[in-house]
N, C-alpha and C positions, 0 to 999 in steps of 0.2 A: 577554698571557695572559688577561686579562679579556675581551677582545674575542672570542677563540675560544670561551670558555665561554658568552658571550651568544649567539653565532651557533649554537652547538650546542643551546642551550635553545630558540631560536626555531625551528630546524629540527625539533626533537622536538615542539614544540607544533603546528606546521603539520601534521606527520604524524598526530598524535593527532586533530586537528580533522578531517582528511580521513577517518579511520576512523570517527569519530563521525557525520559526514555520510552515509557509506555505510550505516552501521547504521540511522540514522534513515530514510533513503530506502527501504531494504529493508523496514523495519517498516511504513512508510506504504503501500508497494506491497502487502504482505500484507493489511493492513487493507482496502484498496480491493478486492482480489480477493474477500475474504470477504464484504464488504458487497454487492458486485455479485452474488455467488452467492446470498446470502440473499434479496435483493430480487428477483432473477430467478425464484427458486422461488416466492416469494409472488405475484408478478405472474402467473406461469404458472398457478398454482392459481386465482387470481381470475378470469382470463379463461377458463380451462378450465371453471370452474363456470358462468359466465354463458353460455358457448357451448353447454353441455349443456342449458340450459333452452330453447333454440330448437328448434322441430321441424325435422326433416330433410325436404328436399323429394324424396320418393321415390315 
C-alpha cells in the first residue's frame, strides 16, 4: 500500500514539473520575442536616422 502511494506522488511530481517547465519555456519565449521586437525597432530608428543624413545621388 505504501509503495502505490509513493509511486502516485512521484508521478504527480513529475507531471507538475513538466507543466512548470512548459510555463517557464513559454515565458522565456515571450520575453525573447518582446526584446527582439524592441531592439529591432530601436536599431531600425538608429540606422534610419543615419541613412537620412546622407545625400541622395540623384
